[in-house]
Each structure stands twice: as C-alpha cells, then as structure tokens.
N, CA, C and O atoms as a Maestro MAE file, in Angstrom:
{
 s_m_m2io_version
 :::
 2.0.0
}

f_m_ct {
 s_m_title
 :::
 protein
 m_atom[336] {
  # First column is atom index #
  i_m_mmod_type
  r_m_x_coord
  r_m_y_coord
  r_m_z_coord
  i_m_residue_number
  s_m_chain_name
  s_m_pdb_residue_name
  s_m_pdb_atom_name
  i_m_atomic_number
  :::
  1 25 -49.123 0.793 -6.060 1 A "MET " " N  " 7
  2 3 -48.632 2.155 -5.922 1 A "MET " " CA " 6
  3 2 -47.692 2.253 -4.722 1 A "MET " " C  " 6
  4 15 -46.606 2.826 -4.819 1 A "MET " " O  " 8
  5 25 -48.111 1.698 -3.608 2 A "THR " " N  " 7
  6 3 -47.298 1.747 -2.413 2 A "THR " " CA " 6
  7 2 -45.995 0.973 -2.628 2 A "THR " " C  " 6
  8 15 -44.920 1.391 -2.196 2 A "THR " " O  " 8
  9 25 -46.126 -0.161 -3.304 3 A "TYR " " N  " 7
  10 3 -44.927 -0.966 -3.581 3 A "TYR " " CA " 6
  11 2 -43.941 -0.181 -4.460 3 A "TYR " " C  " 6
  12 15 -42.735 -0.238 -4.223 3 A "TYR " " O  " 8
  13 25 -44.425 0.534 -5.447 4 A "GLY " " N  " 7
  14 3 -43.580 1.338 -6.329 4 A "GLY " " CA " 6
  15 2 -42.891 2.464 -5.575 4 A "GLY " " C  " 6
  16 15 -41.725 2.765 -5.834 4 A "GLY " " O  " 8
  17 25 -43.609 3.091 -4.637 5 A "LEU " " N  " 7
  18 3 -43.032 4.167 -3.837 5 A "LEU " " CA " 6
  19 2 -41.942 3.627 -2.917 5 A "LEU " " C  " 6
  20 15 -40.891 4.249 -2.760 5 A "LEU " " O  " 8
  21 25 -42.193 2.475 -2.312 6 A "VAL " " N  " 7
  22 3 -41.190 1.856 -1.440 6 A "VAL " " CA " 6
  23 2 -39.966 1.458 -2.245 6 A "VAL " " C  " 6
  24 15 -38.838 1.657 -1.793 6 A "VAL " " O  " 8
  25 25 -40.168 0.904 -3.420 7 A "ALA " " N  " 7
  26 3 -39.053 0.493 -4.282 7 A "ALA " " CA " 6
  27 2 -38.246 1.713 -4.725 7 A "ALA " " C  " 6
  28 15 -37.016 1.663 -4.739 7 A "ALA " " O  " 8
  29 25 -38.906 2.785 -5.080 8 A "ALA " " N  " 7
  30 3 -38.210 4.004 -5.507 8 A "ALA " " CA " 6
  31 2 -37.422 4.600 -4.341 8 A "ALA " " C  " 6
  32 15 -36.295 5.060 -4.522 8 A "ALA " " O  " 8
  33 25 -38.006 4.593 -3.162 9 A "THR " " N  " 7
  34 3 -37.310 5.114 -1.980 9 A "THR " " CA " 6
  35 2 -36.070 4.271 -1.680 9 A "THR " " C  " 6
  36 15 -35.014 4.795 -1.327 9 A "THR " " O  " 8
  37 25 -36.224 2.954 -1.830 10 A "GLN " " N  " 7
  38 3 -35.081 2.062 -1.592 10 A "GLN " " CA " 6
  39 2 -33.969 2.301 -2.615 10 A "GLN " " C  " 6
  40 15 -32.790 2.273 -2.262 10 A "GLN " " O  " 8
  41 25 -34.329 2.533 -3.865 11 A "ILE " " N  " 7
  42 3 -33.334 2.806 -4.913 11 A "ILE " " CA " 6
  43 2 -32.595 4.110 -4.617 11 A "ILE " " C  " 6
  44 15 -31.374 4.183 -4.761 11 A "ILE " " O  " 8
  45 25 -33.334 5.132 -4.205 12 A "VAL " " N  " 7
  46 3 -32.713 6.423 -3.885 12 A "VAL " " CA " 6
  47 2 -31.789 6.271 -2.670 12 A "VAL " " C  " 6
  48 15 -30.691 6.829 -2.652 12 A "VAL " " O  " 8
  49 25 -32.229 5.523 -1.663 13 A "ALA " " N  " 7
  50 3 -31.400 5.327 -0.475 13 A "ALA " " CA " 6
  51 2 -30.134 4.557 -0.827 13 A "ALA " " C  " 6
  52 15 -29.051 4.892 -0.347 13 A "ALA " " O  " 8
  53 25 -30.259 3.532 -1.657 14 A "ASP " " N  " 7
  54 3 -29.082 2.770 -2.080 14 A "ASP " " CA " 6
  55 2 -28.129 3.632 -2.905 14 A "ASP " " C  " 6
  56 15 -26.911 3.533 -2.760 14 A "ASP " " O  " 8
  57 25 -28.687 4.471 -3.767 15 A "ALA " " N  " 7
  58 3 -27.840 5.350 -4.582 15 A "ALA " " CA " 6
  59 2 -27.060 6.318 -3.697 15 A "ALA " " C  " 6
  60 15 -25.876 6.560 -3.934 15 A "ALA " " O  " 8
  61 25 -27.719 6.873 -2.678 16 A "TRP " " N  " 7
  62 3 -27.029 7.781 -1.765 16 A "TRP " " CA " 6
  63 2 -25.946 7.044 -0.977 16 A "TRP " " C  " 6
  64 15 -24.864 7.583 -0.747 16 A "TRP " " O  " 8
  65 25 -26.239 5.823 -0.569 17 A "ALA " " N  " 7
  66 3 -25.248 5.044 0.174 17 A "ALA " " CA " 6
  67 2 -24.023 4.783 -0.695 17 A "ALA " " C  " 6
  68 15 -22.890 4.927 -0.235 17 A "ALA " " O  " 8
  69 25 -24.251 4.400 -1.949 18 A "VAL " " N  " 7
  70 3 -23.134 4.171 -2.868 18 A "VAL " " CA " 6
  71 2 -22.357 5.460 -3.082 18 A "VAL " " C  " 6
  72 15 -21.127 5.442 -3.105 18 A "VAL " " O  " 8
  73 25 -23.051 6.566 -3.237 19 A "LEU " " N  " 7
  74 3 -22.403 7.857 -3.444 19 A "LEU " " CA " 6
  75 2 -21.553 8.253 -2.234 19 A "LEU " " C  " 6
  76 15 -20.431 8.734 -2.397 19 A "LEU " " O  " 8
  77 25 -22.074 8.056 -1.042 20 A "VAL " " N  " 7
  78 3 -21.341 8.427 0.173 20 A "VAL " " CA " 6
  79 2 -20.111 7.531 0.344 20 A "VAL " " C  " 6
  80 15 -19.027 8.015 0.670 20 A "VAL " " O  " 8
  81 25 -20.280 6.235 0.125 21 A "VAL " " N  " 7
  82 3 -19.144 5.319 0.243 21 A "VAL " " CA " 6
  83 2 -18.096 5.634 -0.816 21 A "VAL " " C  " 6
  84 15 -16.901 5.643 -0.519 21 A "VAL " " O  " 8
  85 25 -18.525 5.891 -2.040 22 A "GLY " " N  " 7
  86 3 -17.587 6.246 -3.121 22 A "GLY " " CA " 6
  87 2 -16.824 7.521 -2.808 22 A "GLY " " C  " 6
  88 15 -15.617 7.599 -3.036 22 A "GLY " " O  " 8
  89 25 -17.529 8.525 -2.283 23 A "ALA " " N  " 7
  90 3 -16.863 9.777 -1.918 23 A "ALA " " CA " 6
  91 2 -15.859 9.539 -0.793 23 A "ALA " " C  " 6
  92 15 -14.778 10.127 -0.785 23 A "ALA " " O  " 8
  93 25 -16.219 8.683 0.146 24 A "GLY " " N  " 7
  94 3 -15.286 8.355 1.230 24 A "GLY " " CA " 6
  95 2 -14.028 7.687 0.706 24 A "GLY " " C  " 6
  96 15 -12.924 7.996 1.154 24 A "GLY " " O  " 8
  97 25 -14.189 6.776 -0.237 25 A "ILE " " N  " 7
  98 3 -13.025 6.107 -0.823 25 A "ILE " " CA " 6
  99 2 -12.154 7.101 -1.576 25 A "ILE " " C  " 6
  100 15 -10.931 7.080 -1.442 25 A "ILE " " O  " 8
  101 25 -12.768 7.963 -2.358 26 A "VAL " " N  " 7
  102 3 -12.009 8.968 -3.119 26 A "VAL " " CA " 6
  103 2 -11.248 9.886 -2.174 26 A "VAL " " C  " 6
  104 15 -10.074 10.172 -2.411 26 A "VAL " " O  " 8
  105 25 -11.887 10.352 -1.116 27 A "LEU " " N  " 7
  106 3 -11.215 11.234 -0.165 27 A "LEU " " CA " 6
  107 2 -10.093 10.508 0.574 27 A "LEU " " C  " 6
  108 15 -9.051 11.098 0.859 27 A "LEU " " O  " 8
  109 25 -10.303 9.247 0.877 28 A "SER " " N  " 7
  110 3 -9.268 8.474 1.546 28 A "SER " " CA " 6
  111 2 -8.042 8.316 0.656 28 A "SER " " C  " 6
  112 15 -6.914 8.493 1.115 28 A "SER " " O  " 8
  113 25 -8.255 7.989 -0.595 29 A "VAL " " N  " 7
  114 3 -7.140 7.840 -1.534 29 A "VAL " " CA " 6
  115 2 -6.440 9.184 -1.731 29 A "VAL " " C  " 6
  116 15 -5.210 9.248 -1.747 29 A "VAL " " O  " 8
  117 25 -7.205 10.235 -1.876 30 A "LEU " " N  " 7
  118 3 -6.620 11.567 -2.042 30 A "LEU " " CA " 6
  119 2 -5.786 11.948 -0.821 30 A "LEU " " C  " 6
  120 15 -4.694 12.498 -0.963 30 A "LEU " " O  " 8
  121 25 -6.289 11.662 0.362 31 A "GLY " " N  " 7
  122 3 -5.536 11.948 1.580 31 A "GLY " " CA " 6
  123 2 -4.238 11.163 1.640 31 A "GLY " " C  " 6
  124 15 -3.202 11.692 2.043 31 A "GLY " " O  " 8
  125 25 -4.296 9.899 1.240 32 A "SER " " N  " 7
  126 3 -3.080 9.080 1.235 32 A "SER " " CA " 6
  127 2 -2.057 9.622 0.247 32 A "SER " " C  " 6
  128 15 -0.868 9.705 0.556 32 A "SER " " O  " 8
  129 25 -2.518 9.984 -0.927 33 A "VAL " " N  " 7
  130 3 -1.609 10.515 -1.947 33 A "VAL " " CA " 6
  131 2 -0.969 11.818 -1.463 33 A "VAL " " C  " 6
  132 15 0.234 12.015 -1.628 33 A "VAL " " O  " 8
  133 25 -1.754 12.690 -0.879 34 A "LEU " " N  " 7
  134 3 -1.204 13.958 -0.386 34 A "LEU " " CA " 6
  135 2 -0.230 13.730 0.766 34 A "LEU " " C  " 6
  136 15 0.797 14.402 0.856 34 A "LEU " " O  " 8
  137 25 -0.551 12.787 1.644 35 A "THR " " N  " 7
  138 3 0.352 12.480 2.757 35 A "THR " " CA " 6
  139 2 1.691 11.973 2.241 35 A "THR " " C  " 6
  140 15 2.749 12.417 2.688 35 A "THR " " O  " 8
  141 25 1.636 11.051 1.306 36 A "ILE " " N  " 7
  142 3 2.874 10.503 0.732 36 A "ILE " " CA " 6
  143 2 3.654 11.597 0.018 36 A "ILE " " C  " 6
  144 15 4.873 11.684 0.161 36 A "ILE " " O  " 8
  145 25 2.968 12.424 -0.742 37 A "THR " " N  " 7
  146 3 3.628 13.499 -1.487 37 A "THR " " CA " 6
  147 2 4.341 14.465 -0.542 37 A "THR " " C  " 6
  148 15 5.506 14.798 -0.760 37 A "THR " " O  " 8
  149 25 3.654 14.914 0.499 38 A "PHE " " N  " 7
  150 3 4.272 15.865 1.418 38 A "PHE " " CA " 6
  151 2 5.393 15.210 2.216 38 A "PHE " " C  " 6
  152 15 6.405 15.850 2.502 38 A "PHE " " O  " 8
  153 25 5.221 13.944 2.577 39 A "HIS " " N  " 7
  154 3 6.273 13.243 3.313 39 A "HIS " " CA " 6
  155 2 7.533 13.136 2.467 39 A "HIS " " C  " 6
  156 15 8.631 13.421 2.944 39 A "HIS " " O  " 8
  157 25 7.376 12.727 1.217 40 A "LEU " " N  " 7
  158 3 8.538 12.612 0.333 40 A "LEU " " CA " 6
  159 2 9.133 13.981 0.035 40 A "LEU " " C  " 6
  160 15 10.350 14.130 -0.065 40 A "LEU " " O  " 8
  161 25 8.267 14.979 -0.106 41 A "GLY " " N  " 7
  162 3 8.762 16.326 -0.349 41 A "GLY " " CA " 6
  163 2 9.618 16.827 0.801 41 A "GLY " " C  " 6
  164 15 10.657 17.449 0.580 41 A "GLY " " O  " 8
  165 25 9.189 16.560 2.021 42 A "ASN " " N  " 7
  166 3 9.974 16.981 3.185 42 A "ASN " " CA " 6
  167 2 11.295 16.230 3.257 42 A "ASN " " C  " 6
  168 15 12.319 16.807 3.625 42 A "ASN " " O  " 8
  169 25 11.281 14.952 2.911 43 A "ARG " " N  " 7
  170 3 12.531 14.177 2.932 43 A "ARG " " CA " 6
  171 2 13.495 14.708 1.877 43 A "ARG " " C  " 6
  172 15 14.697 14.808 2.124 43 A "ARG " " O  " 8
  173 25 12.969 15.046 0.703 44 A "ILE " " N  " 7
  174 3 13.829 15.575 -0.359 44 A "ILE " " CA " 6
  175 2 14.403 16.918 0.063 44 A "ILE " " C  " 6
  176 15 15.580 17.189 -0.174 44 A "ILE " " O  " 8
  177 25 13.581 17.769 0.691 45 A "ASP " " N  " 7
  178 3 14.076 19.060 1.167 45 A "ASP " " CA " 6
  179 2 15.165 18.863 2.212 45 A "ASP " " C  " 6
  180 15 16.174 19.569 2.208 45 A "ASP " " O  " 8
  181 25 14.959 17.905 3.102 46 A "GLY " " N  " 7
  182 3 15.959 17.632 4.132 46 A "GLY " " CA " 6
  183 2 17.268 17.153 3.530 46 A "GLY " " C  " 6
  184 15 18.343 17.558 3.971 46 A "GLY " " O  " 8
  185 25 17.179 16.289 2.520 47 A "GLN " " N  " 7
  186 3 18.388 15.807 1.861 47 A "GLN " " CA " 6
  187 2 19.071 16.943 1.106 47 A "GLN " " C  " 6
  188 15 20.299 17.018 1.066 47 A "GLN " " O  " 8
  189 25 18.280 17.821 0.513 48 A "SER " " N  " 7
  190 3 18.838 18.960 -0.203 48 A "SER " " CA " 6
  191 2 19.603 19.873 0.753 48 A "SER " " C  " 6
  192 15 20.691 20.348 0.428 48 A "SER " " O  " 8
  193 25 19.030 20.117 1.934 49 A "ASP " " N  " 7
  194 3 19.717 20.934 2.935 49 A "ASP " " CA " 6
  195 2 21.022 20.271 3.367 49 A "ASP " " C  " 6
  196 15 22.045 20.935 3.535 49 A "ASP " " O  " 8
  197 25 20.971 18.971 3.542 50 A "ARG " " N  " 7
  198 3 22.177 18.237 3.950 50 A "ARG " " CA " 6
  199 2 23.260 18.328 2.871 50 A "ARG " " C  " 6
  200 15 24.435 18.519 3.181 50 A "ARG " " O  " 8
  201 25 22.862 18.191 1.621 51 A "ILE " " N  " 7
  202 3 23.822 18.303 0.515 51 A "ILE " " CA " 6
  203 2 24.427 19.697 0.476 51 A "ILE " " C  " 6
  204 15 25.628 19.853 0.253 51 A "ILE " " O  " 8
  205 25 23.597 20.711 0.693 52 A "ASP " " N  " 7
  206 3 24.108 22.087 0.713 52 A "ASP " " CA " 6
  207 2 25.133 22.279 1.829 52 A "ASP " " C  " 6
  208 15 26.176 22.896 1.613 52 A "ASP " " O  " 8
  209 25 24.839 21.750 3.028 53 A "ARG " " N  " 7
  210 3 25.783 21.865 4.145 53 A "ARG " " CA " 6
  211 2 27.093 21.158 3.828 53 A "ARG " " C  " 6
  212 15 28.170 21.691 4.095 53 A "ARG " " O  " 8
  213 25 27.004 19.956 3.260 54 A "LEU " " N  " 7
  214 3 28.222 19.215 2.917 54 A "LEU " " CA " 6
  215 2 29.020 19.947 1.841 54 A "LEU " " C  " 6
  216 15 30.251 19.949 1.880 54 A "LEU " " O  " 8
  217 25 28.343 20.560 0.895 55 A "SER " " N  " 7
  218 3 29.037 21.328 -0.141 55 A "SER " " CA " 6
  219 2 29.775 22.514 0.457 55 A "SER " " C  " 6
  220 15 30.906 22.813 0.073 55 A "SER " " O  " 8
  221 25 29.124 23.190 1.401 56 A "GLU " " N  " 7
  222 3 29.777 24.323 2.066 56 A "GLU " " CA " 6
  223 2 30.993 23.867 2.858 56 A "GLU " " C  " 6
  224 15 32.041 24.513 2.827 56 A "GLU " " O  " 8
  225 25 30.849 22.740 3.577 57 A "GLU " " N  " 7
  226 3 31.977 22.220 4.351 57 A "GLU " " CA " 6
  227 2 33.123 21.802 3.437 57 A "GLU " " C  " 6
  228 15 34.289 22.020 3.766 57 A "GLU " " O  " 8
  229 25 32.803 21.207 2.301 58 A "THR " " N  " 7
  230 3 33.835 20.801 1.337 58 A "THR " " CA " 6
  231 2 34.570 22.021 0.802 58 A "THR " " C  " 6
  232 15 35.792 22.004 0.660 58 A "THR " " O  " 8
  233 25 33.821 23.080 0.504 59 A "ALA " " N  " 7
  234 3 34.447 24.303 0.012 59 A "ALA " " CA " 6
  235 2 35.383 24.901 1.069 59 A "ALA " " C  " 6
  236 15 36.464 25.389 0.742 59 A "ALA " " O  " 8
  237 25 34.960 24.859 2.337 60 A "LEU " " N  " 7
  238 3 35.819 25.380 3.401 60 A "LEU " " CA " 6
  239 2 37.098 24.557 3.540 60 A "LEU " " C  " 6
  240 15 38.181 25.112 3.727 60 A "LEU " " O  " 8
  241 25 36.972 23.240 3.448 61 A "VAL " " N  " 7
  242 3 38.161 22.383 3.549 61 A "VAL " " CA " 6
  243 2 39.097 22.644 2.380 61 A "VAL " " C  " 6
  244 15 40.312 22.718 2.564 61 A "VAL " " O  " 8
  245 25 38.547 22.784 1.179 62 A "ARG " " N  " 7
  246 3 39.395 23.061 0.015 62 A "ARG " " CA " 6
  247 2 40.112 24.401 0.161 62 A "ARG " " C  " 6
  248 15 41.274 24.550 -0.215 62 A "ARG " " O  " 8
  249 25 39.385 25.371 0.719 63 A "GLU " " N  " 7
  250 3 39.986 26.681 0.936 63 A "GLU " " CA " 6
  251 2 41.144 26.577 1.935 63 A "GLU " " C  " 6
  252 15 42.199 27.179 1.732 63 A "GLU " " O  " 8
  253 25 40.943 25.818 3.006 64 A "ARG " " N  " 7
  254 3 42.013 25.645 4.001 64 A "ARG " " CA " 6
  255 2 43.209 24.918 3.408 64 A "ARG " " C  " 6
  256 15 44.353 25.284 3.679 64 A "ARG " " O  " 8
  257 25 42.956 23.896 2.605 65 A "VAL " " N  " 7
  258 3 44.050 23.158 1.965 65 A "VAL " " CA " 6
  259 2 44.835 24.079 1.046 65 A "VAL " " C  " 6
  260 15 46.066 24.059 1.042 65 A "VAL " " O  " 8
  261 25 44.120 24.893 0.263 66 A "ALA " " N  " 7
  262 3 44.800 25.824 -0.641 66 A "ALA " " CA " 6
  263 2 45.642 26.822 0.155 66 A "ALA " " C  " 6
  264 15 46.754 27.165 -0.247 66 A "ALA " " O  " 8
  265 25 45.103 27.284 1.285 67 A "ARG " " N  " 7
  266 3 45.849 28.219 2.114 67 A "ARG " " CA " 6
  267 2 47.116 27.559 2.676 67 A "ARG " " C  " 6
  268 15 48.187 28.166 2.679 67 A "ARG " " O  " 8
  269 25 46.988 26.328 3.146 68 A "LEU " " N  " 7
  270 3 48.157 25.612 3.665 68 A "LEU " " CA " 6
  271 2 49.207 25.387 2.574 68 A "LEU " " C  " 6
  272 15 50.404 25.558 2.804 68 A "LEU " " O  " 8
  273 25 48.745 25.006 1.396 69 A "GLU " " N  " 7
  274 3 49.678 24.768 0.293 69 A "GLU " " CA " 6
  275 2 50.363 26.065 -0.136 69 A "GLU " " C  " 6
  276 15 51.531 26.050 -0.523 69 A "GLU " " O  " 8
  277 25 49.639 27.190 -0.068 70 A "SER " " N  " 7
  278 3 50.232 28.471 -0.464 70 A "SER " " CA " 6
  279 2 51.287 28.929 0.541 70 A "SER " " C  " 6
  280 15 52.165 29.721 0.200 70 A "SER " " O  " 8
  281 25 51.204 28.435 1.780 71 A "LEU " " N  " 7
  282 3 52.204 28.778 2.777 71 A "LEU " " CA " 6
  283 2 53.479 27.960 2.618 71 A "LEU " " C  " 6
  284 15 54.434 28.132 3.376 71 A "LEU " " O  " 8
  285 25 53.488 27.084 1.645 72 A "GLY " " N  " 7
  286 3 54.699 26.331 1.357 72 A "GLY " " CA " 6
  287 2 54.657 24.902 1.832 72 A "GLY " " C  " 6
  288 15 55.551 24.123 1.498 72 A "GLY " " O  " 8
  289 25 53.677 24.536 2.579 73 A "GLY " " N  " 7
  290 3 53.586 23.159 3.056 73 A "GLY " " CA " 6
  291 2 52.855 22.298 2.045 73 A "GLY " " C  " 6
  292 15 51.837 22.705 1.486 73 A "GLY " " O  " 8
  293 25 53.375 21.121 1.817 74 A "ALA " " N  " 7
  294 3 52.685 20.194 0.920 74 A "ALA " " CA " 6
  295 2 51.611 19.487 1.732 74 A "ALA " " C  " 6
  296 15 51.857 19.048 2.855 74 A "ALA " " O  " 8
  297 25 50.456 19.383 1.174 75 A "PHE " " N  " 7
  298 3 49.339 18.753 1.875 75 A "PHE " " CA " 6
  299 2 49.417 17.241 1.678 75 A "PHE " " C  " 6
  300 15 49.547 16.753 0.556 75 A "PHE " " O  " 8
  301 25 49.336 16.523 2.772 76 A "ASP " " N  " 7
  302 3 49.365 15.069 2.733 76 A "ASP " " CA " 6
  303 2 47.977 14.576 3.141 76 A "ASP " " C  " 6
  304 15 47.618 14.614 4.318 76 A "ASP " " O  " 8
  305 25 47.198 14.111 2.154 77 A "ALA " " N  " 7
  306 3 45.838 13.663 2.434 77 A "ALA " " CA " 6
  307 2 45.836 12.423 3.309 77 A "ALA " " C  " 6
  308 15 44.842 12.150 3.981 77 A "ALA " " O  " 8
  309 25 46.917 11.672 3.317 78 A "GLY " " N  " 7
  310 3 46.976 10.464 4.119 78 A "GLY " " CA " 6
  311 2 47.036 10.736 5.606 78 A "GLY " " C  " 6
  312 15 46.791 9.835 6.408 78 A "GLY " " O  " 8
  313 25 47.360 11.964 5.990 79 A "SER " " N  " 7
  314 3 47.446 12.283 7.399 79 A "SER " " CA " 6
  315 2 46.079 12.595 8.022 79 A "SER " " C  " 6
  316 15 45.950 12.700 9.241 79 A "SER " " O  " 8
  317 25 45.083 12.737 7.176 80 A "LEU " " N  " 7
  318 3 43.745 13.027 7.679 80 A "LEU " " CA " 6
  319 2 43.080 11.735 8.143 80 A "LEU " " C  " 6
  320 15 43.313 10.676 7.561 80 A "LEU " " O  " 8
  321 25 42.252 11.816 9.189 81 A "PRO " " N  " 7
  322 3 41.509 10.618 9.600 81 A "PRO " " CA " 6
  323 2 40.470 10.269 8.545 81 A "PRO " " C  " 6
  324 15 39.903 11.150 7.898 81 A "PRO " " O  " 8
  325 25 40.230 8.986 8.380 82 A "SER " " N  " 7
  326 3 39.234 8.580 7.390 82 A "SER " " CA " 6
  327 2 37.847 8.922 7.916 82 A "SER " " C  " 6
  328 15 37.581 8.782 9.110 82 A "SER " " O  " 8
  329 25 36.952 9.376 7.019 83 A "PRO " " N  " 7
  330 3 35.603 9.745 7.460 83 A "PRO " " CA " 6
  331 2 34.843 8.506 7.909 83 A "PRO " " C  " 6
  332 15 34.959 7.436 7.313 83 A "PRO " " O  " 8
  333 25 34.076 8.670 8.953 84 A "ALA " " N  " 7
  334 3 33.308 7.543 9.491 84 A "ALA " " CA " 6
  335 2 31.936 7.508 8.890 84 A "ALA " " C  " 6
  336 15 31.140 6.629 9.219 84 A "ALA " " O  " 8
  :::
 }
 m_bond[335] {
  # First column is bond index #
  i_m_from
  i_m_to
  i_m_order
  :::
  1 1 2 1
  2 2 3 1
  3 3 4 2
  4 3 5 1
  5 5 6 1
  6 6 7 1
  7 7 8 2
  8 7 9 1
  9 9 10 1
  10 10 11 1
  11 11 12 2
  12 11 13 1
  13 13 14 1
  14 14 15 1
  15 15 16 2
  16 15 17 1
  17 17 18 1
  18 18 19 1
  19 19 20 2
  20 19 21 1
  21 21 22 1
  22 22 23 1
  23 23 24 2
  24 23 25 1
  25 25 26 1
  26 26 27 1
  27 27 28 2
  28 27 29 1
  29 29 30 1
  30 30 31 1
  31 31 32 2
  32 31 33 1
  33 33 34 1
  34 34 35 1
  35 35 36 2
  36 35 37 1
  37 37 38 1
  38 38 39 1
  39 39 40 2
  40 39 41 1
  41 41 42 1
  42 42 43 1
  43 43 44 2
  44 43 45 1
  45 45 46 1
  46 46 47 1
  47 47 48 2
  48 47 49 1
  49 49 50 1
  50 50 51 1
  51 51 52 2
  52 51 53 1
  53 53 54 1
  54 54 55 1
  55 55 56 2
  56 55 57 1
  57 57 58 1
  58 58 59 1
  59 59 60 2
  60 59 61 1
  61 61 62 1
  62 62 63 1
  63 63 64 2
  64 63 65 1
  65 65 66 1
  66 66 67 1
  67 67 68 2
  68 67 69 1
  69 69 70 1
  70 70 71 1
  71 71 72 2
  72 71 73 1
  73 73 74 1
  74 74 75 1
  75 75 76 2
  76 75 77 1
  77 77 78 1
  78 78 79 1
  79 79 80 2
  80 79 81 1
  81 81 82 1
  82 82 83 1
  83 83 84 2
  84 83 85 1
  85 85 86 1
  86 86 87 1
  87 87 88 2
  88 87 89 1
  89 89 90 1
  90 90 91 1
  91 91 92 2
  92 91 93 1
  93 93 94 1
  94 94 95 1
  95 95 96 2
  96 95 97 1
  97 97 98 1
  98 98 99 1
  99 99 100 2
  100 99 101 1
  101 101 102 1
  102 102 103 1
  103 103 104 2
  104 103 105 1
  105 105 106 1
  106 106 107 1
  107 107 108 2
  108 107 109 1
  109 109 110 1
  110 110 111 1
  111 111 112 2
  112 111 113 1
  113 113 114 1
  114 114 115 1
  115 115 116 2
  116 115 117 1
  117 117 118 1
  118 118 119 1
  119 119 120 2
  120 119 121 1
  121 121 122 1
  122 122 123 1
  123 123 124 2
  124 123 125 1
  125 125 126 1
  126 126 127 1
  127 127 128 2
  128 127 129 1
  129 129 130 1
  130 130 131 1
  131 131 132 2
  132 131 133 1
  133 133 134 1
  134 134 135 1
  135 135 136 2
  136 135 137 1
  137 137 138 1
  138 138 139 1
  139 139 140 2
  140 139 141 1
  141 141 142 1
  142 142 143 1
  143 143 144 2
  144 143 145 1
  145 145 146 1
  146 146 147 1
  147 147 148 2
  148 147 149 1
  149 149 150 1
  150 150 151 1
  151 151 152 2
  152 151 153 1
  153 153 154 1
  154 154 155 1
  155 155 156 2
  156 155 157 1
  157 157 158 1
  158 158 159 1
  159 159 160 2
  160 159 161 1
  161 161 162 1
  162 162 163 1
  163 163 164 2
  164 163 165 1
  165 165 166 1
  166 166 167 1
  167 167 168 2
  168 167 169 1
  169 169 170 1
  170 170 171 1
  171 171 172 2
  172 171 173 1
  173 173 174 1
  174 174 175 1
  175 175 176 2
  176 175 177 1
  177 177 178 1
  178 178 179 1
  179 179 180 2
  180 179 181 1
  181 181 182 1
  182 182 183 1
  183 183 184 2
  184 183 185 1
  185 185 186 1
  186 186 187 1
  187 187 188 2
  188 187 189 1
  189 189 190 1
  190 190 191 1
  191 191 192 2
  192 191 193 1
  193 193 194 1
  194 194 195 1
  195 195 196 2
  196 195 197 1
  197 197 198 1
  198 198 199 1
  199 199 200 2
  200 199 201 1
  201 201 202 1
  202 202 203 1
  203 203 204 2
  204 203 205 1
  205 205 206 1
  206 206 207 1
  207 207 208 2
  208 207 209 1
  209 209 210 1
  210 210 211 1
  211 211 212 2
  212 211 213 1
  213 213 214 1
  214 214 215 1
  215 215 216 2
  216 215 217 1
  217 217 218 1
  218 218 219 1
  219 219 220 2
  220 219 221 1
  221 221 222 1
  222 222 223 1
  223 223 224 2
  224 223 225 1
  225 225 226 1
  226 226 227 1
  227 227 228 2
  228 227 229 1
  229 229 230 1
  230 230 231 1
  231 231 232 2
  232 231 233 1
  233 233 234 1
  234 234 235 1
  235 235 236 2
  236 235 237 1
  237 237 238 1
  238 238 239 1
  239 239 240 2
  240 239 241 1
  241 241 242 1
  242 242 243 1
  243 243 244 2
  244 243 245 1
  245 245 246 1
  246 246 247 1
  247 247 248 2
  248 247 249 1
  249 249 250 1
  250 250 251 1
  251 251 252 2
  252 251 253 1
  253 253 254 1
  254 254 255 1
  255 255 256 2
  256 255 257 1
  257 257 258 1
  258 258 259 1
  259 259 260 2
  260 259 261 1
  261 261 262 1
  262 262 263 1
  263 263 264 2
  264 263 265 1
  265 265 266 1
  266 266 267 1
  267 267 268 2
  268 267 269 1
  269 269 270 1
  270 270 271 1
  271 271 272 2
  272 271 273 1
  273 273 274 1
  274 274 275 1
  275 275 276 2
  276 275 277 1
  277 277 278 1
  278 278 279 1
  279 279 280 2
  280 279 281 1
  281 281 282 1
  282 282 283 1
  283 283 284 2
  284 283 285 1
  285 285 286 1
  286 286 287 1
  287 287 288 2
  288 287 289 1
  289 289 290 1
  290 290 291 1
  291 291 292 2
  292 291 293 1
  293 293 294 1
  294 294 295 1
  295 295 296 2
  296 295 297 1
  297 297 298 1
  298 298 299 1
  299 299 300 2
  300 299 301 1
  301 301 302 1
  302 302 303 1
  303 303 304 2
  304 303 305 1
  305 305 306 1
  306 306 307 1
  307 307 308 2
  308 307 309 1
  309 309 310 1
  310 310 311 1
  311 311 312 2
  312 311 313 1
  313 313 314 1
  314 314 315 1
  315 315 316 2
  316 315 317 1
  317 317 318 1
  318 318 319 1
  319 319 320 2
  320 319 321 1
  321 321 322 1
  322 322 323 1
  323 323 324 2
  324 323 325 1
  325 325 326 1
  326 326 327 1
  327 327 328 2
  328 327 329 1
  329 329 330 1
  330 330 331 1
  331 331 332 2
  332 331 333 1
  333 333 334 1
  334 334 335 1
  335 335 336 2
  :::
 }
}
C-alpha cells in the first residue's frame, strides 16, 4: 500500500514537472514569435515611412522641374549631382 502511494505521488510529481516544462517551452516559443513579429512590423513601418518621404520629395522635385520648364528654361538632368 505504501509503495503504491509513493509510486502514485511520484507519477503525479513527474506529470506536473512535464507540464511545467512544456508550458515554459510553449511560452518561450510564443515570446520569440511575438518578438520577431513586432520587430519586423516596426521595420516595415519604418521603411513605409521612408518610402512616403521619398515619394513626397520626388513630387516636390517634379513640381520644381515643371515650374522651371514653364518659365522657358529647358531642364538639363545632367547638370544635377548624382545621388550618393
């Protein structure tokens, strides 16, 4: 009887240990996935903001070129410095 009680207690303790370790692994993987997701999301947002800024700057340059051309001057793209 005592041996059966000790064996049952050991089985329950082992089951809890497996459950706790398994939960730790699941939470660790979930944390890693969320970290990667948010990190990539922030990088994509940053790139999107950069693209928006470049689009606005391009529109301003095109507007200036059109204004210069409307004043009668021919625009020479070769006179601009090459972008670095």
